[in-house]
C-alpha positions as CSV (number, residue, x, y, z in Angstrom):
1,M,0.0,0.0,0.0
2,L,2.8,2.4,0.9
3,R,4.5,1.8,-2.5
4,L,1.2,2.3,-4.3
5,C,0.7,5.6,-2.5
6,E,4.3,6.7,-3.3
7,H,3.8,5.8,-6.9
8,A,0.6,7.8,-7.1
9,K,2.4,10.8,-5.7
10,A,5.4,10.4,-8.0
11,T,3.3,10.2,-11.1
12,G,1.2,13.1,-10.2
13,G,-1.9,11.0,-9.7
14,L,-4.8,12.9,-8.1
15,W,-7.4,11.3,-5.9
16,P,-11.0,12.2,-6.8
17,T,-12.9,14.6,-4.6
18,A,-15.0,12.7,-2.1
19,Q,-18.6,12.2,-3.2
20,P,-21.7,11.7,-1.1
21,I,-21.3,7.9,-1.3
22,I,-20.3,5.5,1.4
23,N,-19.9,1.8,2.1
24,L,-19.4,1.1,5.8
25,H,-20.3,-2.6,5.5
26,S,-17.9,-4.6,3.3
27,H,-16.6,-8.0,4.3
28,T,-12.9,-8.7,3.5
29,F,-11.1,-11.9,2.8
30,F,-10.8,-12.4,6.5
31,S,-14.5,-13.6,6.5
32,Y,-15.1,-14.0,2.8
33,N,-15.2,-11.3,0.2
34,A,-16.8,-12.4,-3.1
35,Y,-14.0,-10.6,-5.0
36,G,-11.1,-11.6,-2.8
37,Y,-10.5,-8.1,-1.4
38,S,-8.1,-7.6,1.4
39,P,-8.7,-4.7,3.8
40,S,-6.0,-2.7,1.9
41,K,-7.5,-3.5,-1.5
42,F,-11.0,-2.3,-0.4
43,A,-9.5,0.9,1.0
44,W,-7.6,1.6,-2.2
45,L,-10.7,1.0,-4.4
46,A,-12.8,3.1,-2.0
47,R,-10.4,6.0,-2.3
48,K,-10.2,5.7,-6.0
49,A,-14.0,5.7,-6.2
50,G,-14.3,8.9,-4.2
51,L,-16.1,7.4,-1.2
52,T,-16.7,9.9,1.7
53,A,-16.1,7.1,4.1
54,A,-15.5,3.3,4.0
55,G,-15.8,0.6,6.6
56,I,-15.0,-3.1,6.8
57,V,-16.9,-5.7,8.8
58,D,-15.9,-9.3,9.3
59,F,-17.6,-12.2,11.0
60,D,-16.3,-13.1,14.4
61,V,-12.8,-11.5,14.0
62,L,-11.0,-8.2,14.0
63,D,-8.1,-9.6,11.9
64,G,-8.3,-6.8,9.3
65,L,-8.5,-3.9,11.8
66,E,-4.9,-2.6,11.9
67,E,-4.3,-3.1,8.2
68,F,-7.5,-1.2,7.2
69,L,-6.9,1.7,9.6
70,E,-3.4,2.1,8.4
71,A,-4.5,1.9,4.8
72,G,-7.0,4.7,5.5
73,R,-4.3,6.8,7.0
74,L,-2.0,6.4,4.1
75,L,-4.7,7.1,1.5
76,G,-6.5,9.9,3.3
77,L,-9.6,7.8,3.6
78,K,-12.1,8.1,6.5
79,T,-12.4,4.6,7.9
80,C,-14.4,2.5,10.4
81,V,-14.0,-1.1,11.5
82,S,-16.9,-3.3,12.6
83,L,-17.6,-6.9,13.6
84,E,-20.6,-9.1,12.9
85,S,-21.9,-12.3,14.4
86,R,-25.1,-14.0,15.4
87,V,-26.8,-13.8,18.8
88,F,-29.9,-15.2,20.6
89,V,-32.6,-12.8,21.7
90,P,-34.7,-14.6,24.4
91,E,-37.6,-12.1,24.1
92,F,-38.0,-13.2,20.4
93,A,-37.4,-16.9,21.0
94,D,-40.5,-17.9,19.0
95,R,-40.2,-15.3,16.2
96,V,-37.8,-15.2,13.3
97,I,-35.8,-11.9,13.3
98,N,-33.3,-11.6,10.5
99,S,-31.7,-15.1,10.3
100,P,-34.2,-16.8,8.0
101,G,-35.9,-19.9,9.5
102,E,-34.2,-19.5,12.9
103,P,-36.5,-18.1,15.6
104,G,-34.7,-15.9,18.1
105,I,-31.5,-15.8,16.2
106,A,-30.3,-12.4,14.9
107,Y,-27.3,-11.0,13.1
108,H,-25.7,-8.4,15.3
109,M,-22.8,-5.9,15.0
110,G,-20.3,-3.8,16.8
111,V,-19.3,-0.7,15.0
112,G,-16.2,1.4,15.4
113,F,-13.6,-1.0,16.9
114,T,-10.2,0.7,17.3
115,S,-8.0,-2.2,18.4
116,A,-7.8,-6.0,18.3
117,R,-5.6,-6.0,21.3
118,L,-8.2,-6.5,24.0
119,S,-8.1,-7.6,27.6
120,G,-10.4,-9.2,30.1
121,Y,-13.9,-10.2,29.1
122,A,-13.6,-8.6,25.7
123,A,-10.4,-10.6,24.9
124,E,-12.0,-13.8,26.1
125,Y,-15.2,-13.2,24.2
126,L,-13.4,-12.4,20.9
127,A,-11.3,-15.6,21.2
128,S,-14.4,-17.7,21.9
129,M,-16.1,-16.3,18.8
130,R,-13.3,-17.7,16.7
131,R,-13.3,-21.1,18.5
132,T,-17.1,-21.4,18.2
133,A,-17.1,-20.6,14.5
134,E,-14.4,-23.2,13.8
135,Q,-16.3,-25.9,15.8
136,R,-19.5,-25.1,14.0
137,N,-17.7,-25.4,10.6
138,R,-16.2,-28.7,11.5
139,E,-19.5,-30.2,12.6
140,L,-21.2,-28.8,9.5
141,I,-18.7,-30.4,7.2
142,A,-18.9,-33.7,9.0
143,R,-22.7,-33.8,8.2
144,V,-22.4,-32.5,4.7
145,N,-19.5,-34.8,3.7
146,T,-21.8,-37.8,4.1
147,F,-24.1,-36.3,1.5
148,M,-21.4,-35.1,-0.8
149,R,-19.5,-38.4,-1.1
150,P,-17.1,-38.9,-2.8
151,A,-16.4,-35.1,-2.9
152,E,-15.6,-34.9,0.8
153,L,-13.7,-32.1,2.5
154,D,-10.7,-32.1,4.8
155,Y,-11.0,-29.0,6.9
156,E,-7.3,-28.4,7.2
157,K,-6.4,-29.3,3.6
158,D,-9.4,-28.0,1.7
159,V,-11.0,-25.1,3.6
160,L,-8.3,-23.3,5.7
161,P,-6.1,-22.6,2.7
162,L,-8.9,-20.5,1.3
163,T,-8.6,-18.1,4.3
164,P,-5.7,-15.8,5.1
165,K,-5.9,-16.4,8.9
166,G,-8.0,-19.4,9.5
167,N,-11.4,-17.8,9.9
168,A,-13.6,-19.9,7.6
169,T,-17.3,-19.2,6.9
170,E,-20.0,-21.2,5.2
171,R,-19.1,-19.4,2.0
172,H,-15.5,-20.7,2.2
173,V,-16.9,-24.2,2.7
174,C,-19.1,-23.8,-0.4
175,E,-16.2,-22.7,-2.5
176,A,-14.2,-25.7,-1.1
177,Y,-16.9,-28.1,-2.2
178,E,-17.0,-26.6,-5.7
179,R,-13.2,-26.9,-6.0
180,K,-13.2,-30.5,-4.6
181,A,-15.8,-31.5,-7.2
182,A,-13.8,-29.8,-10.0
183,A,-10.7,-31.7,-9.0
184,M,-12.4,-35.0,-8.7
185,F,-14.5,-34.6,-11.9
186,P,-12.4,-32.7,-14.4
187,D,-14.7,-33.7,-17.2
188,R,-17.4,-31.1,-17.3
189,T,-20.3,-33.4,-18.2
190,T,-19.4,-35.8,-15.4
191,R,-19.1,-32.9,-13.0
192,E,-22.5,-31.5,-14.0
193,E,-24.1,-34.9,-13.5
194,F,-22.6,-35.0,-10.0
195,W,-24.0,-31.7,-9.0
196,T,-27.4,-32.4,-10.6
197,D,-27.6,-35.6,-8.7
198,K,-26.7,-33.9,-5.4
199,L,-28.5,-30.6,-5.8
200,G,-31.1,-31.1,-8.5
201,D,-29.4,-28.6,-10.7
202,C,-25.9,-27.4,-11.8
203,P,-25.8,-23.6,-12.5
204,A,-23.0,-22.7,-14.9
205,E,-22.0,-19.6,-12.9
206,S,-19.7,-20.3,-10.0
207,G,-21.5,-17.9,-7.6
208,K,-24.9,-19.4,-8.3
209,L,-23.6,-22.9,-7.8
210,Q,-22.1,-22.0,-4.5
211,A,-25.3,-20.3,-3.5
212,L,-27.2,-23.5,-4.4
213,I,-24.7,-25.6,-2.4
214,R,-25.3,-23.4,0.6
215,A,-29.1,-23.4,0.3
216,K,-29.3,-27.2,-0.2
217,T,-26.9,-28.3,2.4
218,M,-26.4,-25.6,5.0
219,K,-29.6,-23.7,5.4
220,R,-32.9,-24.7,6.9
221,G,-34.0,-28.0,5.3
222,G,-30.5,-28.9,4.1
223,V,-28.7,-32.1,5.0
224,G,-26.1,-30.2,7.1
225,Y,-28.5,-27.9,8.9
226,V,-29.2,-28.2,12.6
227,Q,-31.8,-26.0,14.3
228,P,-30.0,-23.8,16.8
229,G,-30.9,-24.6,20.3
230,K,-30.4,-22.9,23.7
231,G,-26.8,-22.1,24.0
232,S,-26.0,-22.3,20.3
233,F,-25.3,-18.6,20.2
234,P,-24.5,-16.0,22.8
235,L,-27.2,-13.7,24.1
236,M,-27.4,-10.3,22.5
237,A,-26.7,-8.8,25.9
238,E,-23.5,-10.8,26.1
239,M,-22.3,-9.6,22.8
240,N,-23.2,-6.0,23.6
241,R,-21.2,-6.2,26.8
242,F,-18.2,-7.4,24.7
243,I,-18.7,-4.6,22.2
244,L,-18.9,-1.9,24.9
245,E,-15.9,-3.1,26.7
246,A,-14.0,-3.1,23.4
247,G,-15.0,0.6,23.0
248,A,-17.3,0.1,20.0
249,I,-21.0,0.7,19.4
250,P,-23.5,-2.1,19.8
251,T,-25.5,-2.1,16.5
252,L,-28.9,-3.6,15.7
253,T,-29.1,-5.1,12.2
254,W,-32.2,-5.0,10.0
255,L,-33.0,-7.2,7.1
256,D,-36.2,-6.1,5.3
257,G,-39.0,-5.8,7.8
258,T,-40.9,-8.9,6.6
259,S,-40.2,-11.4,9.3
260,D,-42.5,-11.8,12.3
261,G,-39.7,-10.4,14.5
262,E,-39.0,-7.4,12.3
263,K,-42.7,-6.6,12.1
264,C,-42.3,-5.9,15.8
265,I,-39.4,-3.6,15.1
266,E,-40.2,-1.1,17.9
267,E,-40.2,-3.9,20.4
268,L,-36.9,-5.2,19.0
269,F,-35.4,-1.7,19.3
270,Q,-36.4,-1.6,23.0
271,V,-34.9,-5.0,23.7
272,A,-31.7,-4.1,22.0
273,M,-31.5,-0.7,23.6
274,A,-31.9,-2.3,27.1
275,S,-28.5,-4.0,26.7
276,G,-26.7,-1.1,25.1
277,A,-27.5,-1.0,21.3
278,A,-27.2,2.6,20.0
279,A,-27.0,2.3,16.2
280,L,-28.7,0.5,13.3
281,N,-27.2,-1.3,10.3
282,I,-29.1,-1.5,6.9
283,I,-28.1,-3.0,3.6
284,P,-30.0,-0.6,1.3
285,D,-29.5,-2.3,-2.0
286,R,-31.7,-5.3,-1.1
287,N,-34.5,-3.1,0.2
288,Y,-35.8,-1.5,-3.0
289,S,-36.3,-2.1,-6.7
290,P,-35.5,0.8,-9.0
291,G,-38.6,2.6,-10.2
292,V,-40.9,0.5,-8.0
293,K,-42.8,1.9,-5.0
294,D,-43.6,-1.3,-3.0
295,Q,-43.7,-2.7,0.5
296,K,-40.0,-3.2,0.6
297,L,-39.4,0.5,0.0
298,Q,-42.0,1.5,2.6
299,N,-40.4,-0.8,5.1
300,L,-37.1,0.9,4.5
301,R,-38.7,4.3,5.0
302,D,-40.4,3.1,8.2
303,V,-37.2,1.7,9.8
304,V,-35.2,4.8,8.9
305,A,-37.9,6.9,10.5
306,L,-37.8,4.7,13.6
307,A,-34.0,5.0,13.8
308,E,-34.3,8.7,13.6
309,K,-36.9,8.7,16.3
310,H,-34.5,6.9,18.6
311,H,-31.5,9.0,17.4
312,F,-29.7,5.9,16.2
313,P,-26.9,6.6,13.7
314,I,-27.5,4.4,10.6
315,I,-24.7,2.4,9.1
316,V,-25.1,1.3,5.5
317,G,-23.1,-0.8,3.0
318,T,-23.4,-3.6,0.5
319,E,-21.7,-6.5,2.3
320,M,-19.7,-7.7,-0.8
321,N,-19.7,-11.3,0.4
322,A,-21.7,-12.7,-2.4
323,P,-21.2,-12.4,-6.2
324,G,-23.2,-9.5,-7.6
325,N,-23.0,-7.3,-4.5
326,K,-22.3,-3.7,-5.6
327,F,-19.1,-1.9,-4.5
328,V,-21.3,1.0,-3.4
329,D,-25.1,1.6,-3.3
330,S,-26.8,3.5,-6.0
331,F,-27.4,6.6,-3.9
332,E,-28.4,8.6,-6.9
333,T,-31.6,6.6,-7.5
334,A,-35.0,8.2,-6.7
335,E,-35.5,5.6,-4.0
336,L,-32.3,6.0,-2.0
337,N,-31.5,9.7,-2.7
338,P,-33.9,11.0,0.0
339,F,-32.0,9.0,2.6
340,V,-28.5,10.2,1.7
341,P,-28.3,12.9,4.4
342,V,-29.2,10.4,7.1
343,F,-26.8,7.8,5.8
344,L,-23.9,10.3,5.6
345,K,-24.7,11.5,9.1
346,G,-24.3,7.9,10.4
347,A,-21.0,7.6,8.5
348,H,-19.6,10.8,9.9
349,I,-20.6,9.8,13.5
350,A,-19.0,6.4,13.1
351,Y,-15.8,7.9,11.8
352,A,-15.6,10.6,14.5
353,H,-16.3,7.9,17.1
354,S,-13.5,5.7,15.7
355,V,-10.9,8.5,15.8
356,L,-11.8,9.9,19.2
357,Q,-12.0,6.5,20.8
358,R,-8.6,5.4,19.3
359,Q,-6.8,8.7,20.1
360,S,-8.2,9.6,23.5
361,G,-10.9,7.1,24.6
362,F,-13.6,9.7,23.9
363,G,-15.8,7.5,21.8
364,Y,-19.6,7.8,21.2
365,L,-20.5,5.7,24.3
366,S,-17.5,6.6,26.4
367,S,-17.7,8.0,30.0
368,W,-16.5,11.3,28.5
369,A,-19.5,11.4,26.1
370,R,-21.9,10.5,28.9
371,K,-20.6,13.4,31.1
372,T,-20.4,15.9,28.3
373,F,-23.7,15.7,26.4
374,A,-27.1,16.4,28.0
375,S,-28.9,14.6,25.2
376,V,-28.3,12.1,22.4
377,V,-29.3,14.8,19.9
378,A,-26.5,17.1,21.2
379,K,-24.0,14.2,21.0
380,N,-25.0,13.3,17.5
381,E,-24.7,16.9,16.4
382,F,-21.1,17.0,17.7
383,F,-19.9,13.7,16.4
384,E,-21.5,14.4,13.0
385,K,-19.8,17.8,12.8
386,L,-16.5,16.4,13.9
387,G,-16.7,13.5,11.4
388,R,-17.6,15.8,8.6
389,K,-14.8,18.3,9.2
390,L,-12.0,16.0,10.4
391,Q,-9.5,14.7,7.8
392,P,-7.4,11.6,8.2
393,S,-4.2,13.8,8.2
394,Q,-5.6,15.5,11.3
395,E,-6.4,12.5,13.4
396,D,-3.2,12.8,15.6
397,H,-4.4,16.2,16.6
398,L,-6.9,14.5,18.8
399,R,-4.4,12.3,20.7
400,S,-4.3,12.3,24.5
401,L,-6.9,15.0,25.0
402,P,-7.4,16.2,28.6
403,A,-10.2,14.5,30.5
404,D,-12.2,17.7,30.7
405,A,-11.8,18.6,27.0
406,S,-14.9,20.3,25.7
407,P,-16.5,19.7,22.3
408,A,-15.5,23.2,21.3
409,T,-11.9,22.5,22.2
410,I,-11.8,19.4,20.2
411,L,-13.3,21.0,17.1
412,S,-10.8,23.9,17.5
413,K,-7.9,21.4,17.0
414,I,-8.9,20.6,13.4
415,R,-9.5,24.1,12.0
């Protein structure tokens, strides 16, 4: 990355002016990126594309954190690092939330992590997430292998080499099965017959084949699927405790508003807030069809309005962990354009939180923030203003601030 930046400077390359576009939810190859992007590659492309801010999020690990933050510093890109996992919500035990077919299970996030070097409960929790994910993968493969014979996987030999640091996901496993079958059946006709026998179809496109493998073997109704039981996933409150102790923002995630659980979204907000949630994540691209005013779009409008009511910053992005995911949302469309100010506000808040937490421990949910702001509205106004004005080259100006530093003092340091 350093050599690339030096080359750009030496050749007179100019970065584009930042545009009102963001992607704060992109997975990297540390938890499967459909295009194989490392944290640095995503940062480079985000800067070239003129994103106002960019953020990575990986399942169960913070392996890309330091690389991404350093890439942002070198590129002059506003950055944010998040983590995603699944949790159990007891209050919704009999209702599907946003993990299809799994009552009580929800995808959940922490936004704005600033270090992977944690201690105490946070360190123990992070380590347990990796261990649990690996155990889940091994048990899944053991079940699916019986069905896939003779194309059986060895976890160490076939799956882990697809990952840079040993954090495999279901998508890595699907890719491994596709590769295994290709190696065992080099003849295309024979391979197609194998997949058709196993899955009922053999899509020619790799991404579609892997999606079918996942649907037929790993999701509800598939041969490798096991309905989560009590204790299969940590409680949302437990994950929120980890996120808070790590200095990040517990973040509720929203799918599309159609499940029984998400139809009770106000109740879900209250449950999440009770254990510390203070932001909302949305994947806009799957929540509208260009030129169509339908229930999906209305659900999106409703959840944005609810987040605004609770003063939740909104984090948006495209995921990029499946073929076809966009690099950045089409914010210029008639459907998404009205939300751009709200989405940018969330990005500015997340960036400002990340910098202040990293430099001085003055993050969005810090004791400093609790003592300093009389309301969430006032806090949001400050963090949004700071995130909008602050440039990556000025981040060190906010290092080691005095405990009684006022918002005005902090803003004065970046003029």
